[in-house]
N, C-alpha and C positions, 0 to 999 in steps of 0.2 A: 550377869544379871543378878540383882539383889533378890533375897527371899521374898520380899514383899511384891516385887514385880513378877516373880514366878507365880506367886499365888494369884495375882490379878489375871495373868495370862491363862492360867488353868481355869479360873472362873469363867472367863469369856468363852473359852473352848467348851466348857461343860454346860453353861446355862444361857449363853447369848448367841453363839455362832450357829448352832444347829436348829433346823426346823424338823420337828419330829414327825414320824409317819403314822398314819392311822389307816386301817383297812377301809377302803371306800365303801364297801357294802355295809359295814358297821355304821359309818357316818350317815349313809343314806337311810338306813333303818331308823336312826335317831331322828333324822329330819322328817320322815314320814309320820313318826309318832308325835311330833310337835304339832301344836294347833295350826291348822291351815296347811300342813304338809301334804304334798302330792307325789304320786309315783313319778319317778323320773325327774323330780325337781333338782335344781342345782344344789350343791352342798352349801350349807349355811356359812356365814363369815367365820373366820378362825375363832375358835373358842366357844362357838355356839353349837349346841347339840352334841358335843363330845360326850360319849358315855363316861360316867364317873369311874368305872373300872379301868378305862384307858388312861384317864388323867392321873389317877393315883398310882397306877403301876409305873407310869413314866416318872412321877415324883419320887417314888421309893427307889427306882433304879438310878435316878440321877444322884440321890443322896449316897447310894452305894458307890457310884463312880467317883464322887468327890472323896469319899472315905479312902478308896484305893489310892487316889492321887495324894491324899494327905499322908497315908502310910509310906508312900514312896518318898515324899519329902522328908519324913522323919528318918528314913533309912539313909538319906543323903545329908543328914546333919540337923534336922529339926525344922520346925516352922509349919508343921502340918495341922496343928490344932485349930488355927483360924479357919482353914479350909474345911476341916471336918465339921465345924459348927456353923458354917456360912449360911446354909439354908435356914436353920433355926433362928439365927441372928437376924437375917433379912426379914423373916416372918414375925419378928419382934416377940418371940417366945422367951419366957424367963427360963432359968436353969432347970427348974423342976419340970416345966412343960416340955422342954427340949429333951430331957432325960426320958420322960414317958414316951414321947413320940419316937425317939431313937430306938428304944426297946421294941416298939411295935414294928418299926421299919426293919430292924435286924431279924426279928422272928419271921416276918413276911418274906424276906429275901432267902432265908434258909429253906422255907417251905416251897417257894416257887422254883428254887434251884433244882429240887427233886423232881418237880413236875416238868420242868424244861428239859431235864436229862431224859426223862421218859418219852417226852414228845420228840426229842432228837432221834431216839431209837426207832420210834414209829415212822418218822419221816424217812430215815435211812432205809428202813425196810421197804417202804413204798417205792422209793427210788430204785432199790435193787431189783424190784420186780419188772423193771423196764430195761430194754437194751441200752447199755451205757448210762443208765439213769436219766435219759433225756426223752422228750417227746419227739415223735416223728413229724416231719413237715406237714402242716395243716391239721395235725391232731389237736382236738380241743383239750383244754385243761381238765384233768380228772377231778372228780369230787374228792375232798379230803376224806381219809378213812374215818369211819364212824367213831372209832376209839379216840382219834385225835379231836373230833368235834366234842365228844364228851369230856375230854381232858381240858379243852379250852373253856368249856362252861364251868367246870370245877375251878379252874384258875381264876376266871372272872369273879366267881363267888368268893374266892379267897381274898381277892383284892377288896371287894366290897366289905368283907368282914374286917379287914385291917382298917378300912376307912371308918367303919362303925366303932372300932376300938379307939381310934383317934378321937372321934366325937365324944366318946365316954370319958376318955382321959383328960381332954381339954375342957369339957363342959360346953354346953350349947352356945353360949355367947362367944367364947373364945374360938370355938370351932367355926362358927360362921365367919368370923374375921379371918381366920386361917384359910378358910375355903375361898375367900376373895383373893387372897395372896396366891393360892394355887391356880385359880382361874387366870389371874393376870400373868403369872410367870411360867405356867405350864400349858394350860389349855389353849391360850391364844397363840402359842407357837406351833400348834399341831396343824397338819394338813393331810388331806386324804391321798392315798396312793392305791393303785391297783394291786391286789394280792398276787404274789409270784407263785406260780405252780399250784394254785388253789389252796395255799397254806394259810390257815388263820393267823392273823397278826398277833404277835406277842409270844407265842409258844416257841421255846428254844432260843429266845433272844436274850435270856437273862445273863448269859456269859459274855455278852458283848461289852456291856458296861459303858456304852456311849450312844449318843443319839444317832439314829439312822438318817442319812441325808439324801 
């Protein structure tokens, strides 16, 4: 397979084939907050009512995944640069804009990696407190530890801060255009799922580097 075809295959894997997962409770909260939202209402259509911190976390993680794939291509002989710049090019950012956004994304990923490692430790501690780390038959899902809830909120705020940094770096007009790109290529691919084990979505997932299906 040629390098160009490899790149195309990786792009399809990273940006087209997957449907991303969103905590259903978070989606429902956004729906109720919207005009006319009602308790128990069905989730809105894909891309509508998705919290910004979810959308931009997925965006930054997808860019990170493409970078890792690009690095792998370079180790096998080169050709990773196109993949590394793919999102920025598709969003029609110029080189200066892409460089600014890439710096924000890199700093964000370093920060959330630390949070996700801490979350992993909290989750493992909670699992260790139960026999074999599993629920007994018929036992309801436990509430997430308060420490984990606080860490999730801190992580969400960090994502929103990165989004604000992107707005400042690109300027209001360009950021609005970029936001439409993000909505089209990220938010509309999201769907709600039930949280597993009462665990907030997002925490501890930074090391996966790929969409959850």
